[in-house]
C-alpha positions in Angstrom: 30.5 15.7 -31.6 27.3 15.1 -34.0 27.8 11.3 -33.1 27.6 12.3 -29.4 24.5 14.5 -30.0 22.8 12.1 -31.8 23.2 9.6 -28.8 22.3 12.6 -26.3 19.0 13.0 -28.3 18.4 9.1 -28.5 18.8 9.3 -24.6 16.8 12.2 -24.2 14.0 10.6 -26.1 13.9 7.1 -24.4 13.4 8.8 -21.0 10.6 10.4 -22.2 8.7 7.7 -23.5 9.6 5.8 -20.1 8.3 8.9 -18.6 5.0 8.7 -21.4 4.8 4.9 -20.6 4.7 5.7 -16.4 2.2 8.2 -16.4 -0.6 6.2 -18.7 0.2 3.3 -15.8 -0.8 6.0 -13.4 -3.8 7.0 -15.2 -5.0 3.2 -15.6 -4.3 2.3 -12.4 -5.2 5.3 -10.2 -3.3 7.8 -8.5 -1.0 10.7 -8.8 2.5 12.0 -9.0 3.8 15.0 -6.5 6.8 16.3 -5.7 8.7 19.5 -4.6 12.0 20.2 -6.8 14.1 17.8 -6.9 11.4 14.6 -5.5 8.9 12.8 -7.5 6.4 10.7 -5.3 3.6 8.1 -6.2 0.5 8.1 -4.1 -1.5 5.0 -4.2 -5.0 5.0 -3.2 -6.0 1.7 -1.6 -10.0 1.9 -1.4 -12.5 0.4 -0.9 -12.5 -3.4 -1.6 -9.6 -5.0 -2.7 -10.8 -6.7 -5.6 -9.4 -10.0 -6.7 -10.6 -13.1 -9.2 -14.3 -12.0 -9.6 -15.5 -8.3 -10.3 -17.4 -6.8 -7.6 -20.5 -5.8 -7.9 -21.1 -2.6 -10.3 -21.2 0.9 -8.4 -18.9 -0.4 -5.4 -15.8 1.3 -4.6 -13.0 -1.3 -5.8 -9.4 -1.4 -5.7 -7.9 -3.3 -8.6 -5.1 -5.1 -7.6 -4.3 -6.6 -11.9 -4.1 -2.4 -12.2 -1.6 -2.0 -9.1 0.5 -4.7 -9.9 2.1 -3.2 -13.4 2.2 0.1 -11.2 4.2 -1.0 -8.6 6.6 -2.8 -11.1 6.4 0.6 -13.1 7.7 2.4 -10.3 10.4 -0.3 -9.2 12.1 -0.4 -12.7 12.0 3.3 -13.1 13.9 6.5 -12.7 11.2 8.7 -12.6 9.7 8.3 -8.8 11.5 8.4 -5.7 9.0 7.2 -3.7 6.1 5.5 -2.8 2.7 6.8 -0.3 0.1 4.4 0.3 -3.0 5.8 1.0 -5.2 3.5 2.8 -8.8 3.7 3.1 -9.9 -0.2 2.7 -12.8 -2.5 4.4 -10.5 -5.8 3.2 -11.5 -7.9 0.2 -9.6 -10.3 -1.3 -7.5 -12.2 0.6 -5.3 -13.6 -1.5 -4.8 -10.8 -3.7 -4.4 -8.2 -0.8 -1.6 -10.6 0.4 0.1 -10.4 -3.2 0.0 -6.6 -2.9 1.1 -6.6 0.5 4.6 -8.7 -0.6 4.8 -6.7 -3.9 5.0 -3.4 -1.7 7.3 -5.3 0.7 9.6 -6.2 -1.6 10.6 -3.1 -3.3 13.5 -1.3 -3.1 12.4 2.3 -3.1 11.4 4.2 0.1 7.8 3.1 0.8 5.0 5.1 3.5 1.5 4.0 4.0 -1.1 6.2 6.2 -4.4 4.9 6.9 -7.3 6.7 7.3 -10.8 6.0 7.9 -10.1 2.4 8.2 -7.3 -0.4 7.2 -9.5 -3.1 7.9 -8.7 -7.1 7.1 -6.7 -7.7 4.2 -5.7 -3.7 5.1 -3.8 -4.9 7.8 -0.7 -6.7 6.2 -1.4 -3.8 3.0 -1.0 -1.3 5.6 2.5 -2.6 7.7 4.1 -3.8 4.3 5.0 -0.1 3.7 8.6 0.9 5.8 7.0 3.2 7.8 3.7 3.0 8.4 1.3 5.7 10.1 -2.4 5.7 11.7 -4.2 9.0 12.0 -6.1 9.4 15.4 -9.3 9.0 14.6 -9.2 5.6 11.9 -9.8 2.0 13.1 -8.5 -1.1 12.2 -10.1 -4.9 12.3 -8.4 -7.7 12.9 -10.0 -10.6 12.7 -9.5 -14.6 11.2 -9.8 -15.8 8.1 -13.7 -16.8 6.8 -15.2 -17.0 4.4 -18.6 -15.8 5.6 -19.0 -14.5 9.3 -18.4 -17.8 11.2 -19.8 -20.1 8.3 -17.3 -22.6 8.1 -17.4 -25.3 5.0 -15.8 -29.0 4.8 -12.5 -29.7 6.9 -10.4 -28.8 4.0 -11.4 -25.3 3.6 -11.1 -24.9 7.6 -7.5 -26.4 7.4 -7.0 -23.7 3.7 -8.2 -20.7 6.0 -5.5 -22.1 8.9 -2.7 -22.1 6.7 -4.1 -18.8 5.2 -4.4 -16.9 8.2 -1.1 -18.4 9.7 0.9 -16.9 6.3 -1.0 -13.5 6.9 -0.1 -13.1 11.0 3.6 -14.4 9.7 3.6 -11.1 7.1 2.1 -8.5 9.6 4.8 -9.9 12.4 7.1 -9.6 9.8 6.5 -5.9 9.1 5.8 -4.3 12.3 6.3 -4.9 16.0 3.4 -6.6 16.8 4.4 -10.3 18.3 2.2 -13.5 16.8 0.2 -13.8 20.0 -1.2 -10.8 20.4 -2.1 -10.9 17.0 -3.7 -14.3 17.2 -5.3 -12.6 20.9 -6.8 -9.8 18.5 -8.2 -12.1 16.2 -9.8 -14.5 18.4 -11.8 -11.7 20.7 -15.7 -12.8 20.9 -16.3 -9.8 22.9 -16.2 -7.0 20.7 -18.0 -7.9 17.2 -21.5 -8.9 16.7 -21.7 -11.7 14.4 -17.7 -12.0 14.3 -14.7 -12.4 16.5 -11.8 -10.3 16.3 -10.9 -6.7 17.2 -11.2 -2.9 15.9 -8.7 -1.0 17.4 -8.5 2.7 17.0 -5.3 4.2 16.1 -3.2 5.1 19.0 -4.1 1.7 19.9 -2.9 -0.1 16.5 0.5 2.1 17.8 0.4 0.7 21.1 0.3 -3.3 20.2 2.9 -2.0 17.6 1.2 -3.1 14.6 1.9 0.2 13.1 4.8 2.7 13.4 3.2 6.3 14.6 0.2 8.3 15.3 0.3 11.0 12.1 -1.3 12.5 8.9 0.2 13.5 5.3 3.0 16.0 6.6 4.5 13.3 8.7 4.4 10.8 6.0 5.3 13.3 3.7 8.7 13.9 5.8 9.6 10.1 6.4 9.5 9.4 2.7 12.2 12.2 2.2 14.0 11.0 5.3 14.3 8.0 3.2 14.9 9.2 -0.6 18.8 9.6 -1.5 20.0 13.0 -1.4 20.4 14.4 -5.0 22.8 16.6 -6.1 22.3 20.2 -6.2 22.4 20.9 -10.4 19.5 18.1 -10.5 17.4 20.0 -7.8 17.8 23.6 -9.4 17.2 22.1 -12.9 13.8 20.1 -11.9 10.4 21.9 -11.5 7.9 20.6 -8.8 4.7 19.6 -10.7 1.6 17.7 -9.6 -0.2 15.6 -12.2 -3.2 14.0 -10.9 -5.1 11.0 -12.9 -7.9 9.4 -10.1 -10.2 7.0 -11.5 -13.2 6.3 -9.5 
């Protein structure tokens, strides 16, 4: 009996340490844990610009992918979190960093839902489609445009070919994780009549759904409802024993 008690005590300590480390990751990356009794959801905000290999100017809102990546790994490996809610209000940013994050989100076994608020522009489009289910509020917009360095400036042929290949990868990813067709995305990217100094398209919430990029128009309550539908049912005993909690630790 004493041996069993020691083993049980050791397992509880290990779970508590895992939980502590997870909360530290959340505090470092920015985000929150929330849930009703018997469920725990991780909310991850993707805001401002996606920061990649270079630091953005001081005072500028940024999502640092080197902080989000270990957080996603912790969520995937641990048993603490049931599902992930991604809140997007981003103007885009580093293409490779954004696509890397999108690939990680798409490869997770935990239920994921994305919600676009304000804007999900540029590389924010693949990030929004990376979740199993994607939503957008009616007032939000999404900008779809070709890969470019700055405006329409293109350097040597090698740079142009690199951007073409990156663009193909982005299109393939969006189409693989949404209902949009490849020719539709290419057409939206190359429109010359909407952006003053560039080509591309600005889509409102309902248009993004009509083109098949986003699954549906909806808000926070619908996003949480979808997460609950995707989460595996827990037994009644565990639901009764777990308490509702909300731990916030946003970093700006």
